[in-house]
Structure formats: C-alpha cells, structure tokens
Phi, psi and omega in degrees: 000326180295319178295322179296320179294318177298320180297316180298318179295319179298317179294322178297318179294332177279000179064031173263079195290320180298315180293320181294324177298318180298315182292317178296323178298318177297315181296318180296321178297316178296321180297318178297321179297316180294320180293326181292338180279346177268108187293330179209154181296327182288342181296316179210076188299321182296313180294319180299312182296322180294317179296319179297318181294316179291325178294319179300314180294322179295317178297320180295317180291323177294324176299319179298315180296318180294323179294326178295331178268006177069025173269070192291323180298312179293324179297317179291329175298318178293321178299315180295322178295320179294320181287338173293329178281315180218100189286356177247016183298116189299307183301318183292319178298318179294316181295318178296319178299319180294321179294314179297325177296318177296326181275012177067024175264073191293318180292316179295324178295318181295328176297317178297315181294321179294320178297318178298326183283316188267337183267001183231033180284144353278153176237163182293154181300321181296319178292322179299315179293321179298313182296317178297325176297317178295320180295319177297320180294318178300317181298315181295313183290324178296321178295316178298315183293328181280323187254337185074019180262120180234146179221111181256018185303311183296322179297319178294313182293336178271008174087026177057050182300121179290334180282346182228056177297142183296147178272116186237140179270162171278147184205139174241118183279199183284073181226160176212159179263130180217169173293137183257142175287341181280306182189125174058237180246158180215175179254128185236149177280147178258352174204170180299137181236127178284153176304133179096347182294130177279132175229355175208086169270145182212137176265118179285152180280335183207122185274354184279150175287140180230153175289157183302318180300316179294323179297316179299318179298321178296317180297315179298318181298313181294317181295327178291322182283334191228111181297324180296315178298318177301317180296318181293321178299317179296322181293329185257359180290146177266167180206184181289327181259078185293335184290342181257007180294138178288155179248098183291148176289141183297338184294336181292345180266355180278131182299336186260014181283155186298323180299321178298315185293333186257009187241036174086022175059041176282164181255111175290114187277110180301328183299336179296333178298327182296339181296336183260000177292125178285157179247149186200169182264007172229068187289163175231012180220152179228154174262143176231116182264124179229100185062234177271003182264145174240122180243133179252128181224162179288127179271352173206171177297133182240132180276155178302134179092350178287147174278146181267131183233144165261167177267133175265344173237166168298122185295347180262016178274136179292161185302315183301318180291322179295321179297318179299315182292321180293325176296320178299324181273356174080034175212167182233116185285132179239030178288166183301320182294311182295321179296318180297313183292322177296321179296319178298314180296315183297329179270007178056032178267355183233129182243148176285350179280089183299332187285358179278111182295325178296319178297320179300316181296324182293313188252353182252327188259000178235169176097180181291154183300314182292324179295323174301318180297321177303310184293320179295324177294320180293330179258029182305311185301319181293316177300313184300316179294323180294317181292335180274355181245114178299325180297316179294319180295321178293323182291317183278328179058229183282354181287342176253129183298153177301152182303320181292329178291314179297315181298314179296322179297316179296315182300319181290332184271313187233010182088169186243164170212188185298326181292317179293318178300318179297320180298317181294312182297315180295324178295317179295318182287329178295326180271000175069030181242019186292338184277350181291150182298316181297317182293319178298319179294326175299315178302311184296318181295316180292325176298320178293326179291335179272315187255354182086163179274060180242002178247097185277327183276128181301325180298321180291319178295321177297323178297320177295319180297321179296321177295322182297315184275355174066000000 
C-alpha cells in the first residue's frame, strides 16, 4: 500500500490528474477494506490511527486532483470525507477553501481558511502569509458580492496590466426574470437604475474564442459533471412553445442561496442569465469585458419594471441598413424606434438629403426628446462627418446642433458608446466650456454610461476619456 500511495503522489506531482485519481481511488478502497477488518480502535490503535491518517491525506490529494479537472462537487465530497477523519487537517481545509472561493462561496471559504489558520498553530510564516492573503481576498469579494460596488481605478491608472487583472466577485443586482412582451422571457429591473450601475458581473471560465462545436462540447461536459448546471440550462432553454416556458426565480442563480448549498456545491453560472436577455435596436445595457470577466451595466437611466435589452445591431446604423441586415437574419424588427422611423419615412417627413435646413427643422428640432435621439442616431455618420469638417460647420452654423447636444440626445435615446462619448467631449472642448462644473459632470456621467460605475477616482475616468478621444 505504501508503494501505491507513493505512486499516486508521484503522478499527482506530474500533474497527470486522471491517472492519479485512479490510483488514489484504488488506494482509498484498500484502506477502507483494511479499516473494516479492525473491529475497534482499541484493538490496534497504532495501526488504526496510521490508516486513518493516510486515508485522510489520500482523500485530500484526490480532492486536489479532481478540482484541477473542475470536478468540484466530487472534490468537495472528498474534502468533507477527509475532514470527518481529521477536522483540523491543514491541507484539506486550504483546498476546500480554495474550491469554495472559486465557486463564489466567499463566507464559507473564509471559514475554512480561518480554521486552517487557528486550528493548526503554530504554522510556518509562508503558510501564514498565504492564508491571510486568501482571507483578504474573501473579504474583498464578499463585499463586492454583497454591495455591487466595484472600483477599477487603480487598474486603469496602472495601464490595464494584463498580468494583474482585477479580482471581481459575482453579483446580481435589482433584477428579476419575467415573461417578455418581445419574446419568451426577459430580465427586468425591480427598481430605478442609474446609468453605469453594474447589475451582472460574471467571471468566464475561458476567455478564448471557441468554435461552435467546441462550445457545445464544453456545455455538455459541464452539464454532465454538474447536476445544478444541467438544471439551470434546462430552466433557461428556449423552445417552440415559448408561452409555456417556466420563469425561474432569480435567487437560484445566487451563489449563496440555500438550494445551492444543499445541492452538491454546484456553481450557479450568472452568465446563463444573459441567455434570456432580449436584443433590440434601442438598448439600455452594455457589456464591459475585463480580462476573463464580463460585466453588464446600464447604458442609460432605467426605470423600475423596464426590460433590459442588448443591441443586436450597431445603434448608430441607419434604418435602411438595419432593414437589410434584419432580412438577412430572417426577422422584422418591431421595436419603438424602428416603428417610429418607418412611420416618418412612410409619411415622407424624413429625407435622406441631410443638407435641407427646412428638413432639419421638421424632423430634428421638433417632436419628443427620445424621438430626436432616434433620428440623430440614424444620421450619426452625417453628423460625425459634419463636425469633423470646419467648412461644413461654417456653412451650417447654428442650424446644426452642437456636438455635445447631439451626443447627449443619442445617449439618452439608444445608449452611448465610445464614439458618442468622443463627440460630446470634443464638442465641449471645441466650445471652450470643458472646465465648467456642469460640463465636467456631463463628461463623467456619459463616461459612466459607457464604462460603468466602476471607476471611482476622477483621475482614472479622465485617463479613460483621454484614451477615448485619442
């Protein structure tokens, strides 16, 4: 048995995890057989204690190998079995804590790390520093997960270091899943959300692009390993009869919910919620990619009860181009923006001749605020070219709205991006009013709608704005 244990350890050190699991499984089985032959601990206490100690270490090492293969449920079962034998086993407590930390169980992970720290005194300085590092990380991530407050200022000011991507927790903001008037189910806000508010950060398992076949294989593999993941996929899958689809409670996706804790330590993947977000040409949410993390934030102020939408087209694309693309994809968009613009065209109130000042007054200077934003977004290219030409600006004069006015109008109607942000900043600076308090706040608010409320330091946001305008 000793040779078998040495062999399993050697294979584990070579990072041949599948093989080491097989050998450890054989060793654990033999250990249980030997222990079963000892009728009582008092019969042969030395042999019993030795077998228990080696069994505990074998279970802990097999847990480590399984965690490397992402078999987290089985890995935690081995950790728990090892801790039943020796509840202060240092390696097992650390390994269990690391697994729980990966599964976003920050409080439970910190309990394991504290036990490893206090139940194994004295410990080496290197181990002491390692445990304190994990505890600090748990504290930081638990705060993020509880409050939804993130700050990437230092990361931005340090030049977006790829080697030091920020550590971000999973968080679900004030949202719920409901039946959507657009299609199937959707994600809706439960209270007013300011532009830039983060409501769905998620850590991806793999940042690399994969082929569809490989993606399907990954999904099948994860669903096979994890019953909870399989259940969540089934709950969010679409079908032909969308009207009978169940509407799962948002709590099942929270890592700290009771169902999660009692179901084999599976990881509720927040990213699966994104599968039910409807797409539209007047979105109110944006994605922000930070390393392997995906953060979803409000791109404009959202009222309680509104459905959250992503954009399926570039929001600055004109109606004619959007119609061509939608035909290629086999659907016809009936969102408020597309219906409004089609109605304008059908009534011949809108002309492609941008240079007609009378036409501008008809469709640009009258009407509802949001409708102005729709039209300005569709004529983005024309506006952008005009602002970049001193000759055009001199010719149009006051008949063309200032760049910051057009940019803010677009942002309020269809959300903002780097191009709109650049137009506003350049417009303000062109007019020489950038130093005013109101103007600076306009910049910051629009910056938050593009990058999210994750940049707390004004200096960091200014650095982003400078990069944006080039």
